[in-house]
C-alpha positions as CSV (number, residue, x, y, z in Angstrom):
1,M,0.0,0.0,0.0
2,I,3.1,2.2,0.0
3,P,5.2,3.2,-3.1
4,K,8.7,2.0,-3.5
5,K,10.3,5.4,-3.0
6,L,8.5,5.9,0.3
7,A,9.3,2.4,1.5
8,S,13.0,2.9,0.8
9,S,13.0,6.2,2.6
10,L,11.3,4.8,5.6
11,L,13.7,1.9,5.9
12,I,16.6,4.3,6.0
13,V,14.8,6.3,8.7
14,A,14.2,3.1,10.6
15,L,17.9,2.4,10.7
16,A,18.8,6.0,11.6
17,L,16.4,6.5,14.6
18,P,17.0,3.9,17.2
19,G,16.7,6.5,20.0
20,C,13.1,7.5,19.1
21,G,11.5,4.2,20.1
22,L,9.2,5.5,22.8
23,V,7.9,8.4,20.7
24,L,7.4,6.1,17.7
25,E,5.7,3.4,19.8
26,N,3.2,5.9,21.2
27,R,2.3,7.2,17.7
28,I,1.9,3.6,16.5
29,E,-0.4,2.6,19.4
30,R,-2.5,5.7,18.9
31,R,-3.0,5.0,15.2
32,E,-3.8,1.3,15.8
33,A,-6.3,2.2,18.5
34,A,-7.9,4.8,16.2
35,A,-8.2,2.2,13.5
36,E,-10.0,-0.3,15.7
37,A,-12.2,2.4,17.1
38,A,-13.2,3.7,13.7
39,Y,-13.6,0.1,12.2
40,P,-14.7,-2.3,15.0
41,S,-15.5,-5.9,14.4
42,E,-18.8,-6.3,12.5
43,G,-19.7,-9.8,13.5
44,R,-19.1,-12.5,16.0
45,F,-16.2,-14.8,17.1
46,V,-15.7,-18.5,17.4
47,E,-12.7,-20.1,19.1
48,V,-10.6,-22.7,17.2
49,A,-7.9,-24.4,19.3
50,G,-7.6,-21.3,21.5
51,R,-7.5,-18.9,18.5
52,R,-10.4,-16.5,17.7
53,V,-11.9,-16.4,14.2
54,H,-14.1,-13.4,13.3
55,Y,-17.0,-13.9,11.0
56,V,-20.1,-12.0,9.7
57,Q,-23.1,-14.1,8.9
58,E,-26.4,-13.0,7.3
59,G,-29.3,-14.5,5.4
60,R,-31.0,-17.9,5.1
61,G,-30.6,-20.8,2.8
62,P,-27.8,-23.0,1.6
63,D,-24.4,-22.0,3.1
64,L,-22.1,-19.8,1.2
65,V,-18.6,-19.0,2.6
66,L,-16.7,-15.9,1.4
67,I,-12.9,-15.6,1.8
68,H,-11.2,-12.3,1.2
69,G,-7.9,-11.5,-0.5
70,A,-4.6,-9.9,0.6
71,S,-4.8,-6.8,2.9
72,G,-8.5,-7.5,3.3
73,S,-11.2,-8.4,5.8
74,T,-14.9,-9.1,6.0
75,R,-15.5,-5.5,5.2
76,D,-14.6,-6.1,1.6
77,F,-17.8,-8.3,1.4
78,T,-20.0,-6.2,3.7
79,A,-19.4,-3.2,1.4
80,G,-22.4,-4.0,-0.7
81,F,-21.7,-7.5,-2.0
82,M,-23.2,-9.8,0.7
83,E,-26.6,-8.0,0.5
84,R,-27.0,-9.3,-3.0
85,L,-27.0,-12.9,-1.8
86,T,-28.7,-13.0,1.7
87,D,-32.2,-13.4,0.2
88,R,-31.4,-17.0,-0.8
89,Y,-28.1,-18.0,1.0
90,R,-26.8,-18.1,4.5
91,V,-23.7,-16.0,3.8
92,T,-20.7,-16.2,6.1
93,A,-17.7,-14.0,5.5
94,F,-14.6,-14.9,7.5
95,D,-11.5,-12.8,8.3
96,R,-8.6,-14.9,7.2
97,P,-6.2,-16.0,9.9
98,G,-4.0,-13.0,11.1
99,L,-6.1,-10.4,9.3
100,G,-9.0,-8.3,10.2
101,Y,-10.0,-9.5,13.7
102,S,-9.1,-13.1,13.3
103,D,-6.1,-14.5,15.2
104,N,-3.2,-16.1,13.3
105,V,-3.3,-19.9,13.0
106,S,-0.7,-20.1,15.8
107,E,1.8,-18.1,17.7
108,A,4.5,-19.7,15.6
109,Y,3.6,-17.2,12.8
110,E,3.7,-14.1,15.0
111,G,6.4,-11.6,16.1
112,P,8.3,-8.9,14.4
113,F,11.3,-11.0,13.3
114,N,9.4,-14.0,12.2
115,T,9.2,-14.7,8.4
116,R,7.0,-17.8,8.5
117,S,3.3,-17.7,7.5
118,A,0.4,-20.0,7.6
119,S,-0.1,-21.8,4.2
120,P,-3.5,-21.7,2.3
121,A,-4.1,-25.2,3.5
122,E,-3.6,-24.3,7.2
123,Q,-5.8,-21.2,6.8
124,A,-8.5,-23.4,5.1
125,A,-8.3,-25.9,7.9
126,M,-8.8,-23.3,10.5
127,L,-11.7,-21.7,8.7
128,H,-13.3,-25.1,7.9
129,R,-13.2,-25.9,11.6
130,A,-14.7,-22.6,12.5
131,A,-17.4,-23.1,9.9
132,G,-18.3,-26.5,11.4
133,M,-18.5,-25.0,14.9
134,I,-21.1,-22.5,13.8
135,G,-23.2,-25.0,12.0
136,I,-22.1,-24.5,8.4
137,E,-22.8,-27.6,6.3
138,N,-21.8,-28.5,2.7
139,P,-21.0,-24.9,1.8
140,I,-20.3,-23.2,-1.5
141,V,-16.9,-21.6,-0.9
142,M,-16.0,-18.4,-2.8
143,G,-12.5,-17.0,-2.6
144,H,-11.3,-13.7,-4.0
145,S,-7.6,-13.0,-5.0
146,Y,-5.4,-14.6,-2.3
147,G,-8.6,-16.0,-0.9
148,G,-8.9,-18.0,-4.1
149,A,-5.8,-20.0,-3.0
150,V,-7.4,-20.7,0.4
151,A,-10.7,-21.7,-1.3
152,M,-8.8,-24.1,-3.6
153,A,-7.1,-25.6,-0.5
154,W,-10.6,-26.0,1.1
155,G,-11.8,-27.7,-2.0
156,L,-8.8,-30.1,-2.1
157,R,-9.0,-31.1,1.5
158,H,-12.5,-30.5,2.9
159,D,-15.1,-31.5,0.3
160,P,-17.3,-28.4,-0.1
161,A,-20.4,-28.4,-2.2
162,A,-18.8,-26.2,-4.9
163,L,-16.1,-23.6,-5.4
164,V,-16.3,-20.1,-6.9
165,I,-12.9,-18.5,-7.6
166,V,-12.9,-14.8,-8.3
167,S,-9.7,-13.2,-9.6
168,G,-8.0,-16.1,-7.8
169,A,-4.2,-16.4,-7.2
170,T,-4.1,-20.1,-7.8
171,Q,-1.0,-20.7,-9.9
172,P,2.8,-20.0,-9.6
173,W,3.7,-16.8,-11.3
174,P,6.8,-15.5,-13.0
175,G,9.0,-12.7,-11.6
176,D,8.9,-11.4,-8.0
177,L,6.5,-9.3,-6.0
178,G,8.4,-6.1,-5.9
179,L,10.3,-4.1,-3.2
180,L,7.6,-3.5,-0.7
181,Y,6.6,-7.2,-0.2
182,N,10.2,-8.4,-0.4
183,V,11.2,-6.0,2.4
184,T,8.2,-6.1,4.7
185,G,8.1,-9.9,4.4
186,S,11.7,-10.1,5.6
187,S,13.0,-10.3,9.2
188,L,14.5,-6.8,9.0
189,G,11.6,-5.2,7.2
190,G,9.1,-6.8,9.5
191,A,10.9,-5.4,12.6
192,A,12.1,-2.1,11.3
193,L,10.0,-0.9,8.3
194,V,6.5,-2.1,9.2
195,P,6.3,0.0,12.4
196,L,7.2,3.1,10.4
197,L,4.6,2.3,7.8
198,T,2.0,1.9,10.6
199,A,3.1,5.2,12.1
200,F,3.5,7.4,9.0
201,A,1.6,5.9,6.0
202,P,-0.3,8.9,4.5
203,E,-4.0,8.7,4.0
204,A,-3.7,10.0,0.4
205,Q,-1.4,7.1,-0.5
206,V,-3.9,4.6,1.0
207,E,-6.6,6.1,-1.1
208,R,-4.5,5.9,-4.3
209,T,-3.7,2.3,-3.5
210,I,-7.4,1.4,-3.2
211,A,-8.0,3.2,-6.5
212,S,-5.2,1.2,-8.1
213,I,-6.7,-2.1,-7.0
214,F,-9.9,-1.3,-8.8
215,E,-8.3,0.0,-12.1
216,P,-9.4,0.4,-14.8
217,Q,-12.7,0.8,-12.9
218,E,-13.3,3.0,-9.8
219,P,-14.2,2.0,-6.3
220,P,-18.0,2.2,-5.7
221,P,-19.3,5.1,-3.7
222,G,-18.6,4.7,0.0
223,Y,-16.2,1.8,-0.4
224,E,-13.1,3.7,0.9
225,A,-15.1,4.9,4.0
226,H,-16.3,1.4,4.7
227,I,-13.3,-0.9,4.0
228,G,-11.1,0.1,7.0
229,A,-7.8,0.1,5.2
230,A,-6.2,1.4,8.5
231,L,-6.8,-2.1,10.0
232,S,-4.4,-3.6,7.4
233,L,-1.8,-1.1,8.5
234,R,-1.6,-2.4,12.1
235,R,1.7,-4.0,12.6
236,A,0.6,-7.5,13.2
237,S,-1.8,-7.5,10.2
238,F,0.7,-5.8,7.9
239,R,3.4,-8.4,8.8
240,T,1.0,-11.3,8.4
241,N,-0.2,-10.1,5.0
242,A,3.3,-9.5,3.7
243,R,4.5,-13.0,4.9
244,Q,1.4,-14.7,3.5
245,V,1.8,-13.1,0.1
246,T,5.6,-13.6,-0.2
247,G,5.2,-17.2,0.9
248,L,2.3,-18.1,-1.4
249,R,4.1,-19.3,-4.6
250,P,5.5,-22.6,-3.4
251,H,2.1,-23.5,-1.9
252,V,0.1,-22.9,-5.1
253,T,2.9,-24.6,-7.1
254,A,2.3,-27.8,-5.0
255,M,-1.5,-27.4,-4.9
256,S,-1.8,-26.9,-8.7
257,R,-0.6,-30.5,-9.3
258,D,-3.7,-31.7,-7.5
259,Y,-6.3,-29.5,-9.2
260,P,-7.1,-32.1,-12.0
261,A,-8.3,-34.5,-9.3
262,L,-11.1,-32.2,-8.2
263,R,-14.6,-33.5,-8.9
264,L,-17.0,-30.8,-7.8
265,P,-18.6,-27.8,-9.4
266,V,-16.1,-25.0,-10.0
267,E,-17.0,-21.6,-11.3
268,I,-14.2,-19.2,-12.1
269,V,-14.7,-15.5,-12.7
270,H,-11.9,-13.2,-13.8
271,G,-11.5,-9.8,-15.5
272,T,-9.3,-9.6,-18.6
273,A,-7.9,-6.3,-17.5
274,D,-6.7,-7.6,-14.1
275,T,-3.0,-6.7,-13.8
276,I,-2.7,-7.7,-10.1
277,V,-3.6,-11.4,-10.7
278,P,-3.4,-11.8,-14.5
279,I,-6.0,-14.0,-16.0
280,D,-3.4,-15.6,-18.4
281,V,-1.3,-16.7,-15.5
282,H,-4.0,-17.9,-13.1
283,S,-7.6,-18.5,-14.2
284,R,-7.2,-19.7,-17.8
285,P,-4.7,-22.4,-16.7
286,L,-7.0,-23.3,-13.7
287,A,-10.0,-23.7,-16.0
288,R,-8.0,-26.1,-18.2
289,Q,-6.8,-28.2,-15.2
290,I,-10.2,-28.9,-13.5
291,P,-12.6,-31.2,-15.3
292,G,-15.9,-29.4,-16.0
293,A,-14.8,-26.0,-14.6
294,R,-16.4,-23.0,-16.1
295,L,-14.5,-19.8,-16.7
296,T,-16.4,-16.5,-17.1
297,E,-14.1,-13.9,-18.6
298,L,-15.1,-10.3,-18.1
299,P,-13.7,-8.1,-20.8
300,G,-12.1,-4.9,-19.6
301,I,-12.8,-5.6,-15.9
302,G,-10.0,-5.4,-13.4
303,H,-9.3,-7.1,-10.1
304,M,-12.5,-6.4,-8.2
305,P,-15.4,-8.0,-10.2
306,H,-17.5,-8.7,-7.1
307,H,-17.9,-5.0,-6.8
308,V,-17.8,-3.6,-10.4
309,S,-19.4,-6.6,-12.1
310,A,-21.2,-8.1,-9.2
311,G,-24.0,-9.6,-11.3
312,A,-21.6,-11.9,-13.1
313,V,-20.2,-13.2,-9.7
314,V,-23.7,-13.7,-8.3
315,A,-24.6,-15.6,-11.4
316,A,-21.6,-17.8,-11.0
317,I,-22.6,-18.6,-7.4
318,D,-26.1,-19.4,-8.5
319,R,-24.8,-21.8,-11.2
320,A,-22.5,-23.5,-8.7
321,A,-25.5,-23.9,-6.3
322,R,-27.6,-25.5,-9.0
323,Q,-24.8,-27.8,-10.1
324,A,-24.3,-28.9,-6.5
325,G,-28.0,-29.5,-6.1
326,L,-28.5,-26.8,-3.5
327,R,-31.0,-24.8,-5.4
């Protein structure tokens, strides 16, 4: 959420200001407290092996689980998308482990110097257990972006009724993730740079980043005010997100070998103008790998079709429900 030039500058500052710890800590704590006051948890909690999982549940009907992407939370779905579905599904949006208001999978993935992260399979297992504890049965599981990898792990290991993958990061990709992720996902960056980003990230840059995620479309009215980007800038959430993203490629590399064995309804929705998770790298290969999978390509649509082309995503969910015999 921060440009390369600013990230580099803040890393230099981090190394140059070891004596300002107390002042910096106070500023960080104020900003984190302000974020949580402005964007409190929207739903309820369930405890899985001593770790809290936050979820929002609305509606009645067959179960539909929603899994958000990187730097996200349930608020991405409560910003107008869930309400399109609650008339005919019991919709449950989860905060992924370590993000929003959900605890990380375990303490082993916490701490400023740690570089390990929970795999999509570990995240799916935690959310699957949470789902069972709140009475969710035979769900359709929809994942967006990074959440698409978690949804695929759920499909490979926990036998859902169907999968809906929206702009999903499901395949290994060429190249690297750029300076910000490489630094903040490292031991030094997690300890030194992330606190500075939490303390000093400018609101204008956050707004520009949200806009860039929607390109070439624009965020819907009220999205920025609702999404609570400041929650993702809290130190623990920032580190978790960076580590999950930088650690994802080997997991999807391994998972992709098992995709051809899937035997359940799979709907895939992806915009052709998505430059964050390109359709050529991810969804087109995925559709070829899974027998019977259906790919809906959205010409000119970017990374957020569940907001800018929501009808197409809702239609994919309804098709998956019919294929699974739920409607």
